[in-house]
VEXLUMKE-870745 format. One record per residue (C-alpha): residue in one letter; x, y, z. Coordinates in steps of 0.05 Angstrom, whole numbers. Last residue first. Layout:
N
a  X  Y  Z .
...
This chain:
315
s  474  8  -606 .
a  543  -25  -611 .
v  532  -66  -549 .
s  465  -97  -569 .
r  490  -107  -641 .
p  552  -144  -619 .
v  618  -110  -636 .
r  656  -141  -694 .
t  731  -141  -690 .
v  764  -140  -757 .
p  813  -197  -768 .
s  764  -229  -817 .
e  744  -302  -825 .
v  739  -317  -751 .
d  700  -254  -735 .
r  713  -233  -664 .
v  653  -216  -622 .
v  660  -165  -566 .
p  643  -163  -492 .
t  660  -97  -457 .
l  706  -112  -398 .
g  696  -85  -327 .
l  673  -151  -297 .
r  691  -212  -337 .
p  638  -241  -381 .
r  605  -306  -356 .
r  584  -347  -417 .
e  635  -312  -460 .
l  607  -283  -525 .
g  608  -315  -594 .
m  540  -290  -614 .
r  510  -360  -617 .
r  544  -379  -552 .
r  515  -318  -517 .
q  446  -333  -545 .
r  449  -403  -518 .
a  472  -379  -449 .
s  414  -330  -445 .
l  422  -256  -457 .
g  397  -208  -402 .
a  465  -178  -387 .
e  473  -156  -459 .
r  406  -121  -457 .
l  427  -87  -393 .
r  491  -65  -428 .
p  448  -33  -483 .
n  421  19  -433 .
i  359  57  -456 .
f  323  -2  -487 .
e  341  -45  -427 .
d  312  7  -381 .
i  249  10  -423 .
g  241  -66  -417 .
f  251  -63  -342 .
n  197  -9  -337 .
l  149  -51  -378 .
l  163  -110  -333 .
a  150  -67  -271 .
l  84  -42  -299 .
g  60  -112  -313 .
t  82  -138  -244 .
g  49  -79  -208 .
v  -16  -93  -246 .
l  -10  -166  -228 .
a  1  -152  -154 .
i  -58  -104  -149 .
c  -103  -154  -185 .
l  -79  -210  -138 .
g  -96  -168  -77 .
p  -164  -151  -104 .
p  -179  -225  -119 .
v  -147  -254  -55 .
f  -187  -213  -5 .
w  -256  -244  -10 .
y  -239  -313  -38 .
w  -194  -326  23 .
q  -254  -329  70 .
n  -215  -369  121 .
a  -254  -337  178 .
l  -190  -306  205 .
p  -172  -276  138 .
a  -244  -250  127 .
d  -245  -214  193 .
n  -306  -171  174 .
q  -268  -105  178 .
s  -210  -135  141 .
a  -253  -158  83 .
w  -287  -90  83 .
f  -220  -54  77 .
l  -193  -102  26 .
m  -253  -88  -19 .
t  -244  -14  -8 .
g  -172  -19  -30 .
w  -193  -55  -94 .
n  -241  0  -112 .
w  -315  12  -101 .
v  -338  82  -87 .
s  -389  86  -30 .
s  -334  73  21 .
s  -308  144  9 .
t  -233  147  22 .
l  -196  150  88 .
g  -216  79  110 .
i  -148  49  124 .
y  -154  5  62 .
a  -178  62  19 .
l  -117  105  34 .
t  -71  45  24 .
v  -104  27  -42 .
y  -94  99  -65 .
a  -21  101  -45 .
g  -4  33  -75 .
i  -39  50  -140 .
s  -4  118  -142 .
y  65  88  -132 .
l  54  41  -191 .
i  29  99  -233 .
t  89  140  -213 .
f  137  84  -234 .
l  103  79  -301 .
f  109  154  -313 .
s  182  156  -291 .
s  199  100  -340 .
a  162  136  -396 .
l  196  202  -378 .
v  265  169  -379 .
p  251  139  -447 .
l  223  207  -472 .
l  282  248  -448 .
n  308  266  -517 .
p  240  295  -535 .
v  245  339  -472 .
v  310  373  -491 .
d  297  399  -561 .
n  224  421  -567 .
f  206  431  -493 .
m  270  459  -466 .
i  293  495  -529 .
r  224  527  -538 .
r  222  550  -466 .
k  292  578  -470 .
s  276  619  -532 .
e  310  603  -599 .
g  361  653  -622 .
i  400  617  -676 .
i  457  606  -627 .
r  413  573  -574 .
s  385  523  -624 .
a  455  505  -646 .
e  478  499  -573 .
v  422  450  -560 .
f  440  408  -621 .
d  513  409  -600 .
r  502  383  -530 .
n  512  430  -471 .
r  442  424  -442 .
l  440  349  -448 .
s  476  324  -386 .
m  442  377  -343 .
t  376  354  -371 .
q  388  282  -347 .
a  404  305  -276 .
r  343  350  -274 .
l  299  294  -302 .
v  320  248  -246 .
r  307  300  -192 .
a  239  317  -222 .
g  219  244  -223 .
w  232  237  -149 .
a  195  301  -132 .
w  128  284  -166 .
g  97  239  -113 .
t  62  282  -60 .
f  25  328  -107 .
a  10  269  -153 .
i  -28  235  -96 .
i  -69  299  -86 .
i  -83  304  -161 .
g  -107  232  -164 .
i  -153  241  -104 .
v  -185  302  -136 .
l  -195  267  -203 .
a  -222  203  -171 .
n  -276  242  -134 .
s  -304  201  -76 .
r  -262  237  -24 .
s  -284  303  -54 .
t  -356  294  -30 .
a  -335  282  42 .
p  -296  347  46 .
l  -220  343  43 .
y  -180  360  105 .
s  -165  286  121 .
d  -137  276  51 .
i  -82  328  63 .
v  -60  295  128 .
i  -63  225  99 .
l  -21  246  39 .
l  31  278  83 .
p  34  214  125 .
l  42  173  60 .
g  95  216  27 .
p  145  222  84 .
i  175  293  78 .
a  247  292  56 .
l  231  282  -18 .
f  181  339  -17 .
v  234  385  15 .
n  287  361  -34 .
s  243  379  -93 .
l  232  449  -66 .
m  307  458  -54 .
s  321  435  -125 .
l  270  485  -151 .
s  302  543  -113 .
d  375  524  -128 .
d  361  511  -202 .
t  325  578  -210 .
y  380  613  -173 .
g  431  589  -224 .
g  410  534  -272 .
i  365  546  -332 .
y  371  476  -362 .
g  370  430  -302 .
a  321  469  -260 .
s  273  481  -317 .
v  277  408  -339 .
g  264  382  -268 .
v  208  430  -247 .
v  166  431  -311 .
i  179  358  -329 .
s  167  333  -258 .
l  102  372  -253 .
m  78  341  -318 .
t  99  272  -294 .
a  61  281  -229 .
v  -2  303  -265 .
l  0  245  -314 .
g  17  192  -261 .
a  -36  218  -213 .
v  -89  216  -267 .
v  -67  146  -288 .
a  -68  119  -217 .
v  -136  151  -200 .
v  -166  122  -263 .
m  -135  53  -249 .
t  -165  46  -180 .
a  -233  77  -196 .
r  -241  33  -258 .
a  -217  -33  -227 .
g  -268  -29  -171 .
v  -326  -46  -218 .
l  -293  -111  -240 .
t  -272  -131  -170 .
q  -338  -112  -139 .
s  -376  -153  -191 .
l  -331  -213  -178 .
i  -343  -206  -103 .
d  -419  -212  -108 .
q  -450  -182  -46 .
g  -485  -226  6 .
l  -469  -185  67 .
s  -414  -232  91 .
t  -385  -227  21 .
t  -400  -271  -39 .
g  -361  -321  -81 .
f  -309  -306  -134 .
w  -344  -340  -192 .
h  -413  -329  -164 .
q  -465  -369  -203 .
v  -415  -423  -225 .
s  -385  -427  -156 .
p  -335  -393  -111 .
h  -353  -401  -37 .
l  -415  -367  -10 .
n  -405  -324  51 .
p  -474  -292  50 .
a  -534  -315  8 .
f  -552  -265  -45 .
s  -598  -204  -39 .
t  -543  -157  -16 .
d  -535  -118  -82 .
n  -481  -65  -74 .
p  -435  -94  -128 .
d  -495  -96  -176 .
y  -491  -161  -212 .
p  -458  -195  -273 .
a  -403  -142  -279 .
l  -386  -137  -353 .
y  -410  -65  -360 .
p  -372  -41  -298 .
g  -309  -76  -324 .
f  -310  -49  -395 .
v  -262  9  -391 .
t  -220  -10  -330 .
m  -222  -84  -348 .
l  -196  -66  -417 .
a  -138  -28  -385 .
f  -129  -88  -338 .
f  -118  -134  -397 .
g  -74  -84  -433 .
t  -30  -78  -371 .
i  -19  -154  -369 .
v  -9  -162  -444 .
l  37  -101  -447 .
g  80  -127  -390 .
v  86  -196  -423 .
i  108  -164  -489 .
v  155  -115  -455 .
k  189  -169  -414 .
p  195  -214  -475 .
s  232  -159  -512 .
r  216  -159  -586 .
a  179  -92  -583 .
m  241  -60  -552 .
């Protein structure tokens, strides 16, 4: 997986924004709330991203806003993944009434629209909690864990009758130990994919809440920047330098996470690796340029009658 170009590019992009999350507030050249500069300045050497209509430096707001956005997303991803593990693995392994109850709970959260539920819950929060990244992250996780739980339930049901699970059951291991010591380690690729997807969902949900003004405007994040740009009619005034930086950051983070997710999917499914080969790689491996649907591509050794399966297919 480390040799996959998608994973390498995804790691570079996410690593860049991880560094921005940690060091962004220290690298900001000005206070994001400072209004002592001239308003509506275009990008220049003094202000790389220009200034807002109030004279605030947009580069400083972008660097400072990365921390709140990414922290909320990571907190929501961790909490939602933990809930998915507990609910999905328990439902898939234990079965019976436990499976029926937990599956019904997951279906209820899947049926309820996530964003309206998130808006309703957020509207009941006190003003101090709307500026707390931990609280916002937990609320987003509360509305976004059900999809991962359903996937983990299906994967657990395919693992619970394997030989290594039966061996642990025969020697008298408890259900909790079997689930978390035997089943969960075999779900790590699925968990990683679910975690990345949840982070991506959390960024979109948090930015949406900030953009419609439901979070504290005193905490800078990329959604808050888009909110103030919209309130001051930046698109109509052709102030592209105000809303393009936060929008581009959101798009790049989403691209990096999506590339990592694609790389993990290829690692899980060798057929996806085979589908991603270039024409030159296919000729080098002796594969057809356009393999026929439904047939597994194989390589025939000219010197030996033994059929050699490509490494990507055999694994």
